[in-house]
C-alpha positions as CSV (number, residue, x, y, z in Angstrom):
1,M,-123.9,-64.9,122.7
2,S,-125.1,-61.4,121.9
3,M,-126.0,-58.7,124.4
4,T,-128.4,-55.9,123.8
5,I,-128.8,-52.7,125.8
6,D,-132.3,-51.3,126.2
7,R,-133.1,-47.7,127.0
8,I,-134.0,-47.0,130.6
9,N,-136.0,-43.9,129.8
10,P,-137.5,-43.3,126.4
11,L,-135.6,-40.4,124.9
12,E,-136.5,-38.6,121.8
13,P,-133.4,-38.2,119.6
14,L,-132.6,-34.7,118.3
15,Q,-133.9,-34.1,114.9
16,P,-132.6,-31.4,112.6
17,G,-134.9,-28.5,112.0
18,K,-137.1,-29.2,115.0
19,K,-137.4,-26.2,117.3
20,S,-137.7,-26.4,121.0
21,G,-140.3,-24.3,122.8
22,R,-137.8,-21.6,123.6
23,S,-137.1,-18.7,121.3
24,G,-133.6,-17.9,122.7
25,Q,-134.8,-14.5,123.9
26,P,-135.2,-13.8,127.6
27,E,-138.7,-13.6,128.8
28,R,-139.9,-10.2,130.0
29,G,-140.8,-9.9,133.6
30,K,-138.5,-12.6,134.8
31,E,-135.6,-11.7,137.1
32,S,-132.2,-11.5,135.5
33,D,-129.0,-13.1,136.9
34,S,-126.9,-10.9,139.1
35,I,-123.7,-11.1,141.1
36,S,-122.7,-9.5,144.4
37,L,-119.2,-9.0,145.5
38,S,-118.0,-8.6,149.1
39,S,-116.2,-5.4,150.1
40,E,-113.1,-7.6,150.7
41,A,-113.2,-8.9,147.1
42,V,-113.6,-5.3,145.7
43,E,-110.6,-4.1,147.8
44,K,-108.5,-7.1,146.6
45,A,-109.5,-6.4,143.0
46,E,-108.5,-2.7,143.4
47,L,-105.2,-3.7,145.0
48,Y,-104.5,-6.2,142.2
49,R,-105.3,-3.5,139.6
50,A,-102.9,-1.0,141.4
51,I,-100.1,-3.6,141.4
52,E,-100.6,-4.3,137.7
53,L,-100.4,-0.5,137.0
54,V,-97.2,-0.2,139.0
55,S,-95.7,-3.2,137.4
56,A,-96.4,-1.8,133.9
57,A,-94.9,1.6,134.8
58,E,-91.4,2.4,133.7
59,D,-88.8,2.3,136.4
60,V,-86.8,5.2,134.8
61,R,-88.2,8.7,134.5
62,A,-86.7,9.6,131.1
63,A,-87.5,13.3,131.4
64,R,-85.7,13.5,134.8
65,V,-82.7,11.6,133.5
66,A,-82.4,13.9,130.5
67,E,-82.6,17.0,132.8
68,L,-79.9,15.7,135.1
69,K,-77.6,14.8,132.1
70,A,-78.0,18.3,130.7
71,K,-77.1,19.8,134.1
72,I,-74.0,17.5,134.5
73,N,-72.8,18.3,131.0
74,D,-73.1,22.0,131.6
75,P,-69.7,23.2,132.9
76,S,-71.2,26.0,134.9
77,Y,-73.5,23.7,136.9
78,I,-70.7,21.8,138.7
79,N,-69.2,24.3,141.1
80,D,-67.9,24.2,144.6
81,T,-71.4,24.6,146.1
82,I,-72.8,21.6,144.2
83,I,-69.7,19.5,145.1
84,R,-69.9,20.4,148.8
85,A,-73.7,19.7,148.9
86,T,-73.2,16.4,147.2
87,A,-70.4,15.4,149.5
88,D,-72.5,16.4,152.6
89,R,-75.4,14.2,151.4
90,I,-73.0,11.2,150.8
91,L,-71.6,11.6,154.3
92,D,-75.1,12.0,155.8
93,S,-76.2,8.8,154.2
94,F,-73.4,7.0,156.0
95,G,-74.2,8.7,159.3
96,L,-71.0,10.7,159.4
């Protein structure tokens, strides 16, 4: 027993070299596609971009670290005034 399947709608098969009626160029005078974003979507996009920039930023400010290392290594920098100020800040941070 053999079974055949007939076409429901007559379709013209694609033939190489045969061009369709369209040139591929947009027709002049017709409206182009556009997109509209809500203000909420714009705000979220800006927030996302800001988070990406912050995430990509370095955690350590190399110039500031180098400056502090130079100060600490300078024997004239560490004196009684600096030691007292540092001790006061430490005590203040503990609420004492």
